[in-house]
N, C-alpha and C positions, 0 to 999 in steps of 0.2 A: 440512527438506523432507518434504513429505507424498507418500507413494507410495500411489497409489490401488491397491485390491485388483482386479486384472485377472483375470478368468477365462480359463485356458488349457487346451487339451488335454482330459484327462479330467475336469477340474473343471466343464466346461460340462454343465449338466443339462437344458438345454432340448430339447424334443422336435424341434422344426424350426428351422433357421437359414437365414438368407440369406448365402450364402459369396461372398467376393470373393477371387480368385486374387492372387498375389504381384505380378503386374504391373498390377493394378487392374481386370482384367476380371471381370464377375460370372458365377459359375457357377450362380447360381440358388438356389431354396429347396429344401433337402434335409434329412435326418435329421443329427443331431449325430455318429452313428456313421460315416455315409458321408463327412461332412466330415472327421472325425478320420482316417478311413482315407486320404482324399487327401492331407492333410497329412503323414502318416507316409510315404507313398509318395514325396513330394517332399522328405523328411527335413527338415521345417519345422514349425512349431508353429501351431495353431489358437487364434487369439487373438480374444475378444469385444470388439469396439471400440464398439458402440452397443447396451448391454443394454436401453435404454428402447425400442427400435424393435420393431414387431411385424411380422414375426419378428425377433428379435435378429440383428444383423449381425456375422459373424465374418470375420476376414481370415486368410489363409494367409501367415505371414511368420517371419522368424527373430527370435523374442521378445528374445534376449540381445542383439542389435544394436539392436532397437528401444529397449530399455531404456536402453542405453548412450547413444544419441543423445538420448533423452528428457532423461536426466541432463545431459548437455551443453548442451542448451537451456536447461534450468532455471538451470544455473550461469552461463551467459552473460547470462540475463535478470537475475539477481540481481546481477551484476557491474555491469550499467548502471543499476541502481536508485540513487537518491540518499536517503540517510537525512536527513530533516530533523528537527532537534532545536529545543526551546524553550528559550531562555535568558531569565533573569528579571532584570530591572532594578528595584530598589525605590527608591521616592521618598517623600518626605514632604511635609507641608503647609508646613512652615516652611524649605524647601529654599532655600538661597542661589543666585544666579545662576552663580557659578562651579562650585559643586556641580553644579548642574542641566547645565552644559555638560561637565562630567566624565562623568556619566551618559549624555549624548546621544553623546558620543565612544564609550563602551562599547557602546552600542546599534548605532551605525554600523558599528563593527567586527564585531559578531555578524551583522548583516545583510549586510555584504559577504561574509561567510563562508558565506552561504546558509542561515542559521539564522533562525527566527521570534524576535520579542522579545516577552515579557509584561512590560509595564509596570505595576507594582503600586504603588499610592499607598495606604499604610496609615495609617488615622487612629485616635486614641486619644482617650479620655475626651471633652471638650468639642469636640474637633475634629469629631466626628461630626454636629454641628449646623451645620457649615461645609462641606456638600458641594458647594456653588456655588464655594467657593474652590478645592476639590480639582479640579474640573473645569477651572477655570482653569489651575491648574499642570500638569495633564494635557495640555491642549491647547497650551500653550506648550511642552511637552517634544515633542508630535507635530509641531508647527510647526517646531522647531529640527532634525528629523530630514532635512527637505527633501522633494524631489519624488519621490525614487526609491524610495518606499515604499507600501505598500498597507495599509490599515487593514483587518484581517480581522474584528475585533470592535471596534466603538465602545466607550468607556469605560463601564462598567457597574458597579454597586455589587455586590460579592460580600463579604456579611457586613459586615466593618469596613474593606474594601478597595475602592478604585476600580481595576478592572482593564481593560487594553485589550491587544489582541493585534495586532503589526505584523508583516508580512511584506515581504520584499524585492520590489520591481517586477520581474516576469520580462519580458525583452526579446523 
């Protein structure tokens, strides 16, 4: 988690600030000393919330409470995030039908779990001259996966391998 360096209280060095009260009402443009004095009087902190504005905008608030709520929101957002990983299925040019069906079964299981699948068909030696046969095997593999998939990247040659990336179709 990255916590941005927020300027508070005496750390604010600007000459003039636009100040907002804790209830959201604007107090206007004033010097940093005056704004800090108002914050101290209310037993709160002066926090710079928009440093890029001209003049910078500061708000009078309880900084500890603000940081706690910010961390709570960040934690909640992280909880709802879904981590997608890429699982690899390796094929070969001379793969038999039953072996291909097994690989399709593995790929379907990965896709059901919400992961993406990287199908890689590695070619060796003279097999490199038969890229059209490799594309036939790859198309057969993709066809066997069914309709509930999205081809994110069509089969392309990467060195000695023909690689495709397949993702589950989101409903």
